[in-house]
N, CA, C and O atoms as a Tripos MOL2 file, in Angstrom:
@<TRIPOS>MOLECULE
protein
  288   287    72     0     0
PROTEIN
NO_CHARGES

@<TRIPOS>ATOM
      1 N          -0.2310  -15.9940    7.2420 N.3       1 MET1
      2 CA         -1.2820  -16.6680    6.4530 C.3       1 MET1
      3 C          -0.7800  -16.6420    4.9610 C.2       1 MET1
      4 O          -0.2980  -15.6930    4.3440 O.2       1 MET1
      5 N          -0.9810  -17.7300    4.6080 N.am      2 ARG2
      6 CA         -0.7750  -17.8640    2.9630 C.3       2 ARG2
      7 C          -2.1340  -17.4540    1.8760 C.2       2 ARG2
      8 O          -3.2610  -17.8460    2.1770 O.2       2 ARG2
      9 N          -1.9520  -16.8180    0.8840 N.am      3 PRO3
     10 CA         -3.0540  -16.6220    0.0910 C.3       3 PRO3
     11 C          -3.8840  -17.5680   -0.2940 C.2       3 PRO3
     12 O          -3.4050  -18.6610   -0.5950 O.2       3 PRO3
     13 N          -5.2290  -17.3620   -0.3640 N.am      4 MET4
     14 CA         -6.0270  -18.5350   -0.8770 C.3       4 MET4
     15 C          -5.4890  -19.0880   -2.3020 C.2       4 MET4
     16 O          -4.7960  -18.3600   -3.0130 O.2       4 MET4
     17 N          -5.7680  -20.1470   -2.6140 N.am      5 GLU5
     18 CA         -5.3240  -20.7040   -3.6800 C.3       5 GLU5
     19 C          -5.9510  -20.0520   -5.0220 C.2       5 GLU5
     20 O          -7.1570  -19.8450   -5.1570 O.2       5 GLU5
     21 N          -5.0630  -19.7850   -5.9020 N.am      6 GLY6
     22 CA         -5.6400  -19.0480   -7.1870 C.3       6 GLY6
     23 C          -5.5400  -17.3830   -6.9590 C.2       6 GLY6
     24 O          -5.6260  -16.6100   -7.9130 O.2       6 GLY6
     25 N          -5.3770  -17.0010   -5.7860 N.am      7 TYR7
     26 CA         -5.1470  -15.7370   -5.3110 C.3       7 TYR7
     27 C          -3.9960  -15.1760   -5.1370 C.2       7 TYR7
     28 O          -3.0690  -15.8680   -4.7150 O.2       7 TYR7
     29 N          -3.7780  -13.6400   -5.4570 N.am      8 VAL8
     30 CA         -2.4290  -13.0510   -4.8070 C.3       8 VAL8
     31 C          -2.6630  -12.1330   -3.7810 C.2       8 VAL8
     32 O          -3.7350  -11.5300   -3.7350 O.2       8 VAL8
     33 N          -1.7210  -11.9450   -2.8940 N.am      9 GLU9
     34 CA         -1.9600  -10.8350   -2.0190 C.3       9 GLU9
     35 C          -1.3720   -9.5550   -2.3660 C.2       9 GLU9
     36 O          -0.3820   -9.4240   -3.0860 O.2       9 GLU9
     37 N          -2.0260   -8.6230   -1.8230 N.am     10 TYR10
     38 CA         -1.6510   -7.0700   -2.0760 C.3      10 TYR10
     39 C          -0.1180   -6.9670   -1.7690 C.2      10 TYR10
     40 O           0.3250   -7.4640   -0.7330 O.2      10 TYR10
     41 N           0.6020   -6.3950   -2.5660 N.am     11 GLN11
     42 CA          2.0340   -6.0430   -2.3070 C.3      11 GLN11
     43 C           2.2640   -4.7400   -1.7870 C.2      11 GLN11
     44 O           1.7900   -3.7290   -2.3060 O.2      11 GLN11
     45 N           3.0460   -4.7430   -0.6830 N.am     12 ARG12
     46 CA          3.2350   -3.3230   -0.1200 C.3      12 ARG12
     47 C           3.4030   -2.2730   -0.9360 C.2      12 ARG12
     48 O           4.3410   -2.2620   -1.7330 O.2      12 ARG12
     49 N           2.6000   -1.3470   -0.8550 N.am     13 ARG13
     50 CA          2.9020   -0.0290   -1.5780 C.3      13 ARG13
     51 C           2.2950   -0.0040   -3.1540 C.2      13 ARG13
     52 O           2.2360    0.9600   -3.9170 O.2      13 ARG13
     53 N           1.8960   -1.2970   -3.3590 N.am     14 GLU14
     54 CA          1.4000   -1.4000   -4.8420 C.3      14 GLU14
     55 C           0.4760   -0.2950   -5.1420 C.2      14 GLU14
     56 O           0.6830    0.2340   -6.2350 O.2      14 GLU14
     57 N          -0.3840    0.1330   -4.5240 N.am     15 PHE15
     58 CA         -1.1640    1.2650   -4.7590 C.3      15 PHE15
     59 C          -0.5160    2.5800   -5.0380 C.2      15 PHE15
     60 O          -0.7870    3.3710   -5.9410 O.2      15 PHE15
     61 N           0.3990    2.6750   -4.0880 N.am     16 CYS16
     62 CA          1.2520    3.9730   -4.2880 C.3      16 CYS16
     63 C           1.8850    4.0840   -5.5830 C.2      16 CYS16
     64 O           1.9260    5.1570   -6.1860 O.2      16 CYS16
     65 N           2.4130    2.9400   -6.0590 N.am     17 HIS17
     66 CA          3.3900    2.8100   -7.0090 C.3      17 HIS17
     67 C           2.3740    3.1240   -8.1830 C.2      17 HIS17
     68 O           2.6870    3.9740   -9.0160 O.2      17 HIS17
     69 N           1.1280    2.4380   -8.2720 N.am     18 ASP18
     70 CA          0.4640    2.4320   -9.3200 C.3      18 ASP18
     71 C          -0.2750    3.9190   -9.6710 C.2      18 ASP18
     72 O          -0.3270    4.3890  -10.8080 O.2      18 ASP18
     73 N          -0.7800    4.4970   -8.5770 N.am     19 ILE19
     74 CA         -1.0750    5.8820   -8.7850 C.3      19 ILE19
     75 C          -0.0960    6.9430   -9.0620 C.2      19 ILE19
     76 O          -0.3640    8.0810   -9.4480 O.2      19 ILE19
     77 N           1.2240    6.3880   -8.7920 N.am     20 LYS20
     78 CA          2.3540    7.4470   -8.9660 C.3      20 LYS20
     79 C           2.4080    8.4230   -7.9910 C.2      20 LYS20
     80 O           2.6590    9.5930   -8.2820 O.2      20 LYS20
     81 N           2.1790    8.0270   -6.7740 N.am     21 CYS21
     82 CA          2.2380    8.9960   -5.6470 C.3      21 CYS21
     83 C           3.5230    9.6590   -5.3680 C.2      21 CYS21
     84 O           4.5640    9.0510   -5.1200 O.2      21 CYS21
     85 N           3.3830   11.0480   -5.4260 N.am     22 PRO22
     86 CA          4.7840   11.6660   -5.3880 C.3      22 PRO22
     87 C           5.5540   11.4750   -4.0010 C.2      22 PRO22
     88 O           6.7350   11.8160   -3.9430 O.2      22 PRO22
     89 N           5.0170   11.0260   -3.0670 N.am     23 ILE23
     90 CA          5.6200   10.6230   -1.6780 C.3      23 ILE23
     91 C           6.3470    9.4130   -2.0910 C.2      23 ILE23
     92 O           7.5430    9.2870   -1.8320 O.2      23 ILE23
     93 N           5.6880    8.5330   -2.7110 N.am     24 GLN24
     94 CA          6.3770    7.1760   -3.0580 C.3      24 GLN24
     95 C           7.5230    7.3830   -3.9670 C.2      24 GLN24
     96 O           8.5070    6.6480   -3.8870 O.2      24 GLN24
     97 N           7.4480    8.3640   -4.8460 N.am     25 SER25
     98 CA          8.5550    8.7860   -5.6210 C.3      25 SER25
     99 C           9.8140    9.1210   -4.8340 C.2      25 SER25
    100 O          10.9350    8.6600   -5.0490 O.2      25 SER25
    101 N           9.5230    9.8440   -4.0510 N.am     26 LEU26
    102 CA         10.5630   10.3190   -3.0780 C.3      26 LEU26
    103 C          11.3070    9.1570   -2.2530 C.2      26 LEU26
    104 O          12.5160    9.2340   -2.0380 O.2      26 LEU26
    105 N          10.5570    8.1140   -1.8160 N.am     27 LEU27
    106 CA         10.9250    7.1260   -1.2780 C.3      27 LEU27
    107 C          11.9160    6.2100   -2.2190 C.2      27 LEU27
    108 O          13.0640    5.8410   -1.9750 O.2      27 LEU27
    109 N          11.2270    6.0030   -3.1890 N.am     28 ASN28
    110 CA         12.0190    5.3260   -4.2070 C.3      28 ASN28
    111 C          13.6620    5.8560   -4.4670 C.2      28 ASN28
    112 O          14.6370    5.1800   -4.7950 O.2      28 ASN28
    113 N          13.5660    7.1970   -4.2110 N.am     29 ASN29
    114 CA         14.9760    7.7310   -4.4250 C.3      29 ASN29
    115 C          15.8600    7.4500   -3.2410 C.2      29 ASN29
    116 O          17.0400    7.7910   -3.3150 O.2      29 ASN29
    117 N          15.4050    6.8610   -2.1510 N.am     30 GLU30
    118 CA         16.1780    6.7000   -0.9240 C.3      30 GLU30
    119 C          16.6780    5.3530   -0.8140 C.2      30 GLU30
    120 O          16.2110    4.4430   -1.4980 O.2      30 GLU30
    121 N          17.6760    5.1770    0.0820 N.am     31 VAL31
    122 CA         17.9640    3.8020    0.6310 C.3      31 VAL31
    123 C          17.0690    3.4860    1.6460 C.2      31 VAL31
    124 O          16.9200    4.2330    2.6130 O.2      31 VAL31
    125 N          16.3210    2.2000    1.4780 N.am     32 GLU32
    126 CA         15.4800    1.6450    2.6090 C.3      32 GLU32
    127 C          16.0460    1.7560    3.7170 C.2      32 GLU32
    128 O          17.2500    1.5160    3.8160 O.2      32 GLU32
    129 N          15.3050    2.1380    4.7680 N.am     33 LYS33
    130 CA         15.7900    2.1200    6.2860 C.3      33 LYS33
    131 C          16.7630    3.3560    6.5410 C.2      33 LYS33
    132 O          17.1050    3.6020    7.6980 O.2      33 LYS33
    133 N          17.1530    4.0320    5.6240 N.am     34 SER34
    134 CA         17.9750    5.1390    5.9670 C.3      34 SER34
    135 C          17.2590    6.2180    6.8470 C.2      34 SER34
    136 O          16.0560    6.1140    7.0890 O.2      34 SER34
    137 N          17.8960    7.0940    7.2480 N.am     35 PRO35
    138 CA         17.2480    8.4110    8.0760 C.3      35 PRO35
    139 C          16.2470    9.1840    7.2790 C.2      35 PRO35
    140 O          15.1750    9.6040    7.7130 O.2      35 PRO35
    141 N          16.7980    9.3550    5.8380 N.am     36 GLU36
    142 CA         16.0240   10.0680    5.1720 C.3      36 GLU36
    143 C          14.5730    9.2430    4.6260 C.2      36 GLU36
    144 O          13.4510    9.7420    4.5430 O.2      36 GLU36
    145 N          14.9320    8.0080    4.3310 N.am     37 TYR37
    146 CA         13.7530    7.2370    3.8740 C.3      37 TYR37
    147 C          12.7840    7.0060    4.9970 C.2      37 TYR37
    148 O          11.6220    6.7460    4.6850 O.2      37 TYR37
    149 N          13.1410    7.0710    6.3590 N.am     38 GLU38
    150 CA         12.3090    6.8810    7.2570 C.3      38 GLU38
    151 C          11.5270    8.1270    7.6350 C.2      38 GLU38
    152 O          10.3680    8.1040    8.0480 O.2      38 GLU38
    153 N          12.2540    9.2000    7.4600 N.am     39 GLU39
    154 CA         11.6110   10.5970    7.4100 C.3      39 GLU39
    155 C          10.3950   10.8290    6.4030 C.2      39 GLU39
    156 O           9.3460   11.4110    6.6790 O.2      39 GLU39
    157 N          10.7220   10.2980    5.2650 N.am     40 ILE40
    158 CA          9.7530   10.4440    4.1560 C.3      40 ILE40
    159 C           8.4990    9.4750    4.3890 C.2      40 ILE40
    160 O           7.3390    9.7300    4.0640 O.2      40 ILE40
    161 N           8.9410    8.3700    4.9870 N.am     41 ARG41
    162 CA          7.8780    7.2480    5.1590 C.3      41 ARG41
    163 C           7.0390    7.6380    6.2420 C.2      41 ARG41
    164 O           5.8830    7.2190    6.3070 O.2      41 ARG41
    165 N           7.5740    8.4920    7.1960 N.am     42 ALA42
    166 CA          6.5860    8.9120    8.2620 C.3      42 ALA42
    167 C           5.5060    9.7170    7.6390 C.2      42 ALA42
    168 O           4.4270    9.7390    8.2310 O.2      42 ALA42
    169 N           5.6340   10.3740    6.5460 N.am     43 ILE43
    170 CA          4.4770   11.0410    5.9000 C.3      43 ILE43
    171 C           3.3910   10.1100    5.7250 C.2      43 ILE43
    172 O           2.2390   10.3450    6.0890 O.2      43 ILE43
    173 N           3.8090    8.9470    5.1080 N.am     44 CYS44
    174 CA          2.8790    8.0670    4.7300 C.3      44 CYS44
    175 C           2.0480    7.3880    5.8420 C.2      44 CYS44
    176 O           0.8750    7.0220    5.7720 O.2      44 CYS44
    177 N           2.8810    7.3000    6.8530 N.am     45 ALA45
    178 CA          2.2030    6.5820    8.0490 C.3      45 ALA45
    179 C           1.4240    7.5200    8.7490 C.2      45 ALA45
    180 O           0.6280    7.0000    9.5300 O.2      45 ALA45
    181 N           1.4150    8.9420    8.6960 N.am     46 SER46
    182 CA          0.8740    9.7310    9.6430 C.3      46 SER46
    183 C          -0.0810   10.7760    8.8540 C.2      46 SER46
    184 O          -1.1630   11.1480    9.3090 O.2      46 SER46
    185 N           0.4560   11.2030    7.6080 N.am     47 HIS47
    186 CA         -0.3380   12.0040    6.7690 C.3      47 HIS47
    187 C          -0.4550   11.7120    5.4340 C.2      47 HIS47
    188 O          -0.1390   12.6110    4.6550 O.2      47 HIS47
    189 N          -0.8460   10.6330    4.9740 N.am     48 CYS48
    190 CA         -1.1040   10.2080    3.6900 C.3      48 CYS48
    191 C          -1.7730   11.2230    3.0080 C.2      48 CYS48
    192 O          -2.6420   11.9110    3.5440 O.2      48 CYS48
    193 N          -1.3270   11.3810    1.5780 N.am     49 ILE49
    194 CA         -2.0870   12.4140    0.9530 C.3      49 ILE49
    195 C          -3.4820   11.8520    0.0300 C.2      49 ILE49
    196 O          -4.2110   12.5120   -0.7100 O.2      49 ILE49
    197 N          -3.5390   10.4580    0.3610 N.am     50 HIS50
    198 CA         -4.5120    9.9360   -0.2400 C.3      50 HIS50
    199 C          -5.5940    9.1860    0.8270 C.2      50 HIS50
    200 O          -5.2850    9.0330    2.0090 O.2      50 HIS50
    201 N          -6.8700    8.7440    0.2960 N.am     51 THR51
    202 CA         -7.7860    8.3200    1.2630 C.3      51 THR51
    203 C          -8.0920    6.9510    1.2350 C.2      51 THR51
    204 O          -7.8040    6.2870    0.2390 O.2      51 THR51
    205 N          -8.6230    6.4660    2.1810 N.am     52 ALA52
    206 CA         -9.2960    5.1080    2.4180 C.3      52 ALA52
    207 C         -10.0780    4.9640    1.1500 C.2      52 ALA52
    208 O          -9.8120    3.9880    0.4490 O.2      52 ALA52
    209 N         -11.0210    5.8130    0.7520 N.am     53 TYR53
    210 CA        -11.8740    5.7990   -0.0620 C.3      53 TYR53
    211 C         -11.2880    5.3780   -1.6450 C.2      53 TYR53
    212 O         -11.7570    4.5570   -2.4340 O.2      53 TYR53
    213 N         -10.0940    6.2610   -1.7820 N.am     54 GLU54
    214 CA         -9.5200    6.1370   -2.9510 C.3      54 GLU54
    215 C          -8.7790    4.8590   -3.0530 C.2      54 GLU54
    216 O          -8.6860    4.3010   -4.1460 O.2      54 GLU54
    217 N          -8.2500    4.3650   -1.9950 N.am     55 PHE55
    218 CA         -7.4950    2.9750   -2.0480 C.3      55 PHE55
    219 C          -8.6490    1.8570   -2.1160 C.2      55 PHE55
    220 O          -8.4780    0.8250   -2.7660 O.2      55 PHE55
    221 N          -9.8200    2.1170   -1.4150 N.am     56 HIS56
    222 CA        -10.7840    1.0430   -1.5880 C.3      56 HIS56
    223 C         -11.2220    0.9430   -3.1280 C.2      56 HIS56
    224 O         -11.3120   -0.1470   -3.6940 O.2      56 HIS56
    225 N         -11.4440    1.9610   -3.6560 N.am     57 HIS57
    226 CA        -11.9970    2.0110   -5.0650 C.3      57 HIS57
    227 C         -11.0110    1.4720   -6.0370 C.2      57 HIS57
    228 O         -11.3470    0.6830   -6.9200 O.2      57 HIS57
    229 N          -9.7480    1.9130   -5.8710 N.am     58 TRP58
    230 CA         -8.7160    1.2860   -6.6420 C.3      58 TRP58
    231 C          -8.5040   -0.1360   -6.4710 C.2      58 TRP58
    232 O          -8.2100   -0.8090   -7.4590 O.2      58 TRP58
    233 N          -8.6260   -0.6940   -5.2770 N.am     59 SER59
    234 CA         -8.4520   -2.0240   -4.9890 C.3      59 SER59
    235 C          -9.7340   -2.8860   -5.6550 C.2      59 SER59
    236 O          -9.5720   -3.9650   -6.2250 O.2      59 SER59
    237 N         -10.8540   -2.3180   -5.5090 N.am     60 MET60
    238 CA        -11.7990   -2.9440   -6.1730 C.3      60 MET60
    239 C         -11.7120   -3.1690   -7.7510 C.2      60 MET60
    240 O         -11.9950   -4.1910   -8.3760 O.2      60 MET60
    241 N         -11.2620   -1.9930   -8.2110 N.am     61 GLY61
    242 CA        -11.0230   -1.8930   -9.6350 C.3      61 GLY61
    243 C          -9.8540   -2.9510  -10.1650 C.2      61 GLY61
    244 O          -9.7610   -3.4170  -11.3000 O.2      61 GLY61
    245 N          -8.9820   -3.1990   -9.0170 N.am     62 LYS62
    246 CA         -7.9070   -4.2610   -9.3170 C.3      62 LYS62
    247 C          -8.3540   -5.5810   -9.1850 C.2      62 LYS62
    248 O          -7.6340   -6.5210   -9.5210 O.2      62 LYS62
    249 N          -9.5160   -5.7410   -8.7090 N.am     63 GLY63
    250 CA        -10.2090   -7.1620   -8.4080 C.3      63 GLY63
    251 C          -9.6760   -7.6560   -6.8990 C.2      63 GLY63
    252 O          -9.8360   -8.8560   -6.6740 O.2      63 GLY63
    253 N          -9.1620   -6.9870   -6.0180 N.am     64 TYR64
    254 CA         -8.8840   -7.4020   -4.9810 C.3      64 TYR64
    255 C         -10.1260   -7.6720   -3.9960 C.2      64 TYR64
    256 O         -11.0930   -6.9110   -4.0330 O.2      64 TYR64
    257 N         -10.0870   -8.7210   -3.1510 N.am     65 LEU65
    258 CA        -11.0890   -8.9040   -2.0530 C.3      65 LEU65
    259 C         -10.4480   -8.7560   -0.7300 C.2      65 LEU65
    260 O          -9.2430   -8.8840   -0.5090 O.2      65 LEU65
    261 N         -11.5360   -8.4240    0.2800 N.am     66 ILE66
    262 CA        -11.1270   -8.3810    1.4590 C.3      66 ILE66
    263 C         -11.6700   -9.6370    2.2820 C.2      66 ILE66
    264 O         -12.8900   -9.7560    2.4010 O.2      66 ILE66
    265 N         -10.9350  -10.4440    2.7730 N.am     67 VAL67
    266 CA        -11.4290  -11.5610    3.4990 C.3      67 VAL67
    267 C         -10.7550  -11.8160    4.7550 C.2      67 VAL67
    268 O          -9.6400  -11.3350    4.9580 O.2      67 VAL67
    269 N         -11.4030  -12.6060    5.6970 N.am     68 ARG68
    270 CA        -11.0210  -12.8770    6.8990 C.3      68 ARG68
    271 C         -11.5400  -14.3550    7.1910 C.2      68 ARG68
    272 O         -12.4560  -14.8690    6.5490 O.2      68 ARG68
    273 N         -10.8580  -14.9810    8.2260 N.am     69 PRO69
    274 CA        -11.5410  -16.3800    8.5750 C.3      69 PRO69
    275 C         -12.7400  -16.1830    9.2640 C.2      69 PRO69
    276 O         -13.0590  -15.1190    9.7930 O.2      69 PRO69
    277 N         -13.4470  -17.2710    9.2590 N.am     70 ASP70
    278 CA        -14.6920  -17.2980   10.1620 C.3      70 ASP70
    279 C         -14.3410  -17.2730   11.5450 C.2      70 ASP70
    280 O         -13.4520  -18.0150   11.9630 O.2      70 ASP70
    281 N         -14.8980  -16.5660   12.2210 N.am     71 GLN71
    282 CA        -14.7350  -16.3190   13.8710 C.3      71 GLN71
    283 C         -15.7190  -17.1290   14.5070 C.2      71 GLN71
    284 O         -16.5430  -16.5010   15.1710 O.2      71 GLN71
    285 N         -15.8220  -18.2000   14.4750 N.am     72 LYS72
    286 CA        -17.1250  -19.0870   15.1430 C.3      72 LYS72
    287 C         -16.7930  -18.9530   16.6450 C.2      72 LYS72
    288 O         -17.5230  -19.4760   17.4870 O.2      72 LYS72
@<TRIPOS>BOND
     1     1     2 1
     2     2     3 1
     3     3     4 2
     4     3     5 am
     5     5     6 1
     6     6     7 1
     7     7     8 2
     8     7     9 am
     9     9    10 1
    10    10    11 1
    11    11    12 2
    12    11    13 am
    13    13    14 1
    14    14    15 1
    15    15    16 2
    16    15    17 am
    17    17    18 1
    18    18    19 1
    19    19    20 2
    20    19    21 am
    21    21    22 1
    22    22    23 1
    23    23    24 2
    24    23    25 am
    25    25    26 1
    26    26    27 1
    27    27    28 2
    28    27    29 am
    29    29    30 1
    30    30    31 1
    31    31    32 2
    32    31    33 am
    33    33    34 1
    34    34    35 1
    35    35    36 2
    36    35    37 am
    37    37    38 1
    38    38    39 1
    39    39    40 2
    40    39    41 am
    41    41    42 1
    42    42    43 1
    43    43    44 2
    44    43    45 am
    45    45    46 1
    46    46    47 1
    47    47    48 2
    48    47    49 am
    49    49    50 1
    50    50    51 1
    51    51    52 2
    52    51    53 am
    53    53    54 1
    54    54    55 1
    55    55    56 2
    56    55    57 am
    57    57    58 1
    58    58    59 1
    59    59    60 2
    60    59    61 am
    61    61    62 1
    62    62    63 1
    63    63    64 2
    64    63    65 am
    65    65    66 1
    66    66    67 1
    67    67    68 2
    68    67    69 am
    69    69    70 1
    70    70    71 1
    71    71    72 2
    72    71    73 am
    73    73    74 1
    74    74    75 1
    75    75    76 2
    76    75    77 am
    77    77    78 1
    78    78    79 1
    79    79    80 2
    80    79    81 am
    81    81    82 1
    82    82    83 1
    83    83    84 2
    84    83    85 am
    85    85    86 1
    86    86    87 1
    87    87    88 2
    88    87    89 am
    89    89    90 1
    90    90    91 1
    91    91    92 2
    92    91    93 am
    93    93    94 1
    94    94    95 1
    95    95    96 2
    96    95    97 am
    97    97    98 1
    98    98    99 1
    99    99   100 2
   100    99   101 am
   101   101   102 1
   102   102   103 1
   103   103   104 2
   104   103   105 am
   105   105   106 1
   106   106   107 1
   107   107   108 2
   108   107   109 am
   109   109   110 1
   110   110   111 1
   111   111   112 2
   112   111   113 am
   113   113   114 1
   114   114   115 1
   115   115   116 2
   116   115   117 am
   117   117   118 1
   118   118   119 1
   119   119   120 2
   120   119   121 am
   121   121   122 1
   122   122   123 1
   123   123   124 2
   124   123   125 am
   125   125   126 1
   126   126   127 1
   127   127   128 2
   128   127   129 am
   129   129   130 1
   130   130   131 1
   131   131   132 2
   132   131   133 am
   133   133   134 1
   134   134   135 1
   135   135   136 2
   136   135   137 am
   137   137   138 1
   138   138   139 1
   139   139   140 2
   140   139   141 am
   141   141   142 1
   142   142   143 1
   143   143   144 2
   144   143   145 am
   145   145   146 1
   146   146   147 1
   147   147   148 2
   148   147   149 am
   149   149   150 1
   150   150   151 1
   151   151   152 2
   152   151   153 am
   153   153   154 1
   154   154   155 1
   155   155   156 2
   156   155   157 am
   157   157   158 1
   158   158   159 1
   159   159   160 2
   160   159   161 am
   161   161   162 1
   162   162   163 1
   163   163   164 2
   164   163   165 am
   165   165   166 1
   166   166   167 1
   167   167   168 2
   168   167   169 am
   169   169   170 1
   170   170   171 1
   171   171   172 2
   172   171   173 am
   173   173   174 1
   174   174   175 1
   175   175   176 2
   176   175   177 am
   177   177   178 1
   178   178   179 1
   179   179   180 2
   180   179   181 am
   181   181   182 1
   182   182   183 1
   183   183   184 2
   184   183   185 am
   185   185   186 1
   186   186   187 1
   187   187   188 2
   188   187   189 am
   189   189   190 1
   190   190   191 1
   191   191   192 2
   192   191   193 am
   193   193   194 1
   194   194   195 1
   195   195   196 2
   196   195   197 am
   197   197   198 1
   198   198   199 1
   199   199   200 2
   200   199   201 am
   201   201   202 1
   202   202   203 1
   203   203   204 2
   204   203   205 am
   205   205   206 1
   206   206   207 1
   207   207   208 2
   208   207   209 am
   209   209   210 1
   210   210   211 1
   211   211   212 2
   212   211   213 am
   213   213   214 1
   214   214   215 1
   215   215   216 2
   216   215   217 am
   217   217   218 1
   218   218   219 1
   219   219   220 2
   220   219   221 am
   221   221   222 1
   222   222   223 1
   223   223   224 2
   224   223   225 am
   225   225   226 1
   226   226   227 1
   227   227   228 2
   228   227   229 am
   229   229   230 1
   230   230   231 1
   231   231   232 2
   232   231   233 am
   233   233   234 1
   234   234   235 1
   235   235   236 2
   236   235   237 am
   237   237   238 1
   238   238   239 1
   239   239   240 2
   240   239   241 am
   241   241   242 1
   242   242   243 1
   243   243   244 2
   244   243   245 am
   245   245   246 1
   246   246   247 1
   247   247   248 2
   248   247   249 am
   249   249   250 1
   250   250   251 1
   251   251   252 2
   252   251   253 am
   253   253   254 1
   254   254   255 1
   255   255   256 2
   256   255   257 am
   257   257   258 1
   258   258   259 1
   259   259   260 2
   260   259   261 am
   261   261   262 1
   262   262   263 1
   263   263   264 2
   264   263   265 am
   265   265   266 1
   266   266   267 1
   267   267   268 2
   268   267   269 am
   269   269   270 1
   270   270   271 1
   271   271   272 2
   272   271   273 am
   273   273   274 1
   274   274   275 1
   275   275   276 2
   276   275   277 am
   277   277   278 1
   278   278   279 1
   279   279   280 2
   280   279   281 am
   281   281   282 1
   282   282   283 1
   283   283   284 2
   284   283   285 am
   285   285   286 1
   286   286   287 1
   287   287   288 2
@<TRIPOS>SUBSTRUCTURE
     1 MET1         2 RESIDUE 1 A MET
     2 ARG2         6 RESIDUE 1 A ARG
     3 PRO3        10 RESIDUE 1 A PRO
     4 MET4        14 RESIDUE 1 A MET
     5 GLU5        18 RESIDUE 1 A GLU
     6 GLY6        22 RESIDUE 1 A GLY
     7 TYR7        26 RESIDUE 1 A TYR
     8 VAL8        30 RESIDUE 1 A VAL
     9 GLU9        34 RESIDUE 1 A GLU
    10 TYR10       38 RESIDUE 1 A TYR
    11 GLN11       42 RESIDUE 1 A GLN
    12 ARG12       46 RESIDUE 1 A ARG
    13 ARG13       50 RESIDUE 1 A ARG
    14 GLU14       54 RESIDUE 1 A GLU
    15 PHE15       58 RESIDUE 1 A PHE
    16 CYS16       62 RESIDUE 1 A CYS
    17 HIS17       66 RESIDUE 1 A HIS
    18 ASP18       70 RESIDUE 1 A ASP
    19 ILE19       74 RESIDUE 1 A ILE
    20 LYS20       78 RESIDUE 1 A LYS
    21 CYS21       82 RESIDUE 1 A CYS
    22 PRO22       86 RESIDUE 1 A PRO
    23 ILE23       90 RESIDUE 1 A ILE
    24 GLN24       94 RESIDUE 1 A GLN
    25 SER25       98 RESIDUE 1 A SER
    26 LEU26      102 RESIDUE 1 A LEU
    27 LEU27      106 RESIDUE 1 A LEU
    28 ASN28      110 RESIDUE 1 A ASN
    29 ASN29      114 RESIDUE 1 A ASN
    30 GLU30      118 RESIDUE 1 A GLU
    31 VAL31      122 RESIDUE 1 A VAL
    32 GLU32      126 RESIDUE 1 A GLU
    33 LYS33      130 RESIDUE 1 A LYS
    34 SER34      134 RESIDUE 1 A SER
    35 PRO35      138 RESIDUE 1 A PRO
    36 GLU36      142 RESIDUE 1 A GLU
    37 TYR37      146 RESIDUE 1 A TYR
    38 GLU38      150 RESIDUE 1 A GLU
    39 GLU39      154 RESIDUE 1 A GLU
    40 ILE40      158 RESIDUE 1 A ILE
    41 ARG41      162 RESIDUE 1 A ARG
    42 ALA42      166 RESIDUE 1 A ALA
    43 ILE43      170 RESIDUE 1 A ILE
    44 CYS44      174 RESIDUE 1 A CYS
    45 ALA45      178 RESIDUE 1 A ALA
    46 SER46      182 RESIDUE 1 A SER
    47 HIS47      186 RESIDUE 1 A HIS
    48 CYS48      190 RESIDUE 1 A CYS
    49 ILE49      194 RESIDUE 1 A ILE
    50 HIS50      198 RESIDUE 1 A HIS
    51 THR51      202 RESIDUE 1 A THR
    52 ALA52      206 RESIDUE 1 A ALA
    53 TYR53      210 RESIDUE 1 A TYR
    54 GLU54      214 RESIDUE 1 A GLU
    55 PHE55      218 RESIDUE 1 A PHE
    56 HIS56      222 RESIDUE 1 A HIS
    57 HIS57      226 RESIDUE 1 A HIS
    58 TRP58      230 RESIDUE 1 A TRP
    59 SER59      234 RESIDUE 1 A SER
    60 MET60      238 RESIDUE 1 A MET
    61 GLY61      242 RESIDUE 1 A GLY
    62 LYS62      246 RESIDUE 1 A LYS
    63 GLY63      250 RESIDUE 1 A GLY
    64 TYR64      254 RESIDUE 1 A TYR
    65 LEU65      258 RESIDUE 1 A LEU
    66 ILE66      262 RESIDUE 1 A ILE
    67 VAL67      266 RESIDUE 1 A VAL
    68 ARG68      270 RESIDUE 1 A ARG
    69 PRO69      274 RESIDUE 1 A PRO
    70 ASP70      278 RESIDUE 1 A ASP
    71 GLN71      282 RESIDUE 1 A GLN
    72 LYS72      286 RESIDUE 1 A LYS
C-alpha cells in the first residue's frame, strides 16, 4: 500500500533511532542478518525495553496518524 498523498510512512526503527535506544545502538554495530544481529534483534521482538505507550506518544508528537481503509 502506498502512503496517502502528502504523507510519509513510518520508517522501520525510526522511533528506536530517535530515542537513542541502547539495543538499537547495538544493532547498528552489527552486519544486518548476521547471527549476532539476529540475536540482538530478538531482544526487540520479544523483550522490547520500551512500551507501546511511549511509542504512541512519540508518534503523536511527530505528527503520525494511524489510518486504515474503510471496511464496508
